[in-house]
C-alpha positions in Angstrom: 0.0 0.0 0.0 1.1 3.6 -0.7 0.8 6.1 2.1 0.7 9.9 1.7 3.3 12.0 3.5 2.0 13.8 6.6 1.5 17.5 6.0 4.1 19.6 7.7 3.2 22.4 9.9 6.0 24.5 8.5 5.4 25.2 4.8 8.7 26.9 4.2 11.2 24.7 2.5 14.5 24.1 4.2 17.2 26.3 2.6 20.9 25.5 2.3 23.7 27.8 1.3 26.2 26.3 -1.1 29.6 27.9 -1.8 31.7 26.8 -4.7 34.9 28.0 -6.2 35.7 27.9 -9.9 37.6 24.9 -11.2 41.1 26.1 -12.1 43.6 23.8 -13.7 47.3 24.3 -13.1 48.0 25.1 -16.7 45.5 28.0 -16.5 47.4 29.4 -13.6 50.9 29.1 -15.0 50.7 29.1 -18.8 53.5 27.4 -20.8 55.0 25.8 -17.7 55.3 22.2 -16.6 53.5 21.8 -13.3 53.9 18.7 -11.2 50.6 17.1 -10.3 50.1 16.2 -6.7 49.2 12.7 -5.8 45.7 11.8 -4.4 47.2 11.7 -0.9 48.3 15.3 -1.3 44.8 16.3 -2.5 43.2 14.6 0.5 45.7 16.2 2.8 45.1 19.7 1.2 41.3 19.3 1.5 41.7 18.2 5.1 43.9 21.2 5.9 41.5 23.6 4.2 38.6 22.1 6.1 40.5 22.4 9.4 41.6 26.0 8.7 38.1 27.1 7.8 36.4 25.4 10.7 32.8 24.4 10.8 30.9 26.0 7.9 27.9 26.9 10.1 30.0 29.3 12.2 31.6 31.0 9.2 30.0 33.9 7.4 29.8 33.8 3.6 32.1 36.8 3.1 34.7 35.3 5.6 34.5 32.0 3.7 35.0 33.7 0.3 38.0 35.6 1.7 39.5 32.4 3.1 39.0 30.6 -0.3 40.7 33.5 -2.1 43.6 33.5 0.4 44.1 29.7 -0.1 43.9 30.1 -3.9 46.6 32.8 -3.8 48.8 30.6 -1.6 48.2 27.7 -4.0 49.1 29.8 -7.0 52.3 31.0 -5.3 53.2 27.4 -4.5 52.6 26.3 -8.1 54.7 29.1 -9.4 57.5 28.3 -7.0 57.4 24.6 -7.8 57.3 25.1 -11.6 60.2 27.5 -11.5 62.4 25.3 -9.3 61.6 21.9 -10.9 61.7 22.9 -14.6 64.9 21.5 -16.1 66.1 20.6 -19.5 68.6 18.1 -18.0 68.0 14.4 -17.5 66.8 13.8 -13.9 68.9 10.7 -13.7 72.3 11.5 -15.2 72.0 15.3 -14.8 74.1 15.7 -17.9 72.2 15.0 -21.1 69.2 16.9 -22.4 65.7 15.5 -21.8 64.7 13.9 -25.1 62.6 10.9 -24.2 58.9 10.6 -23.4 57.8 7.6 -21.2 55.1 5.6 -22.9 52.1 5.2 -20.6 52.5 8.1 -18.3 53.9 10.7 -20.7 56.5 12.1 -18.3 59.5 13.8 -20.0 62.2 13.7 -17.4 65.2 11.9 -18.8 67.5 11.3 -21.8 67.0 8.4 -24.2 70.1 6.6 -22.8 68.8 6.6 -19.2 65.3 5.7 -20.4 66.7 2.6 -22.1 68.6 1.6 -18.9 65.6 2.2 -16.7 63.4 0.1 -19.0 65.9 -2.7 -19.2 66.2 -2.8 -15.4 62.4 -3.2 -15.0 62.0 0.0 -13.0 59.1 2.3 -13.5 58.9 6.0 -14.3 61.1 7.9 -11.8 58.2 10.4 -11.3 55.1 8.2 -11.0 56.5 4.6 -10.9 54.2 3.4 -13.7 55.8 0.6 -15.8 57.6 1.8 -18.9 56.4 0.1 -22.1 
């Protein structure tokens, strides 16, 4: 049997405020730069840190929350710019002598010279950045 819902004494619908930030990809923040992508653990840790620094949403006003999000975005942009300027290199990350001229099949990382890539593949090791197998 189907029953009808009981009428509520309060006819006003419950309202909820939702705050969202625009989705920004690292390449939009730092054009023409290689930006390392954090691992899932880093994303979880950053989200947890952001949640802890903001505190309970119910006790934060919308303008304060927007200000905090903008502050965190500025910090993130600064960190991305610092990382991209310090990690961008044209030298092989293994021998530190030859120019980077090999792309690792599967993950697409470009971090070593062809000679080192052949040695790494022959040894059975994975990509030095993400550890995925080299095909």
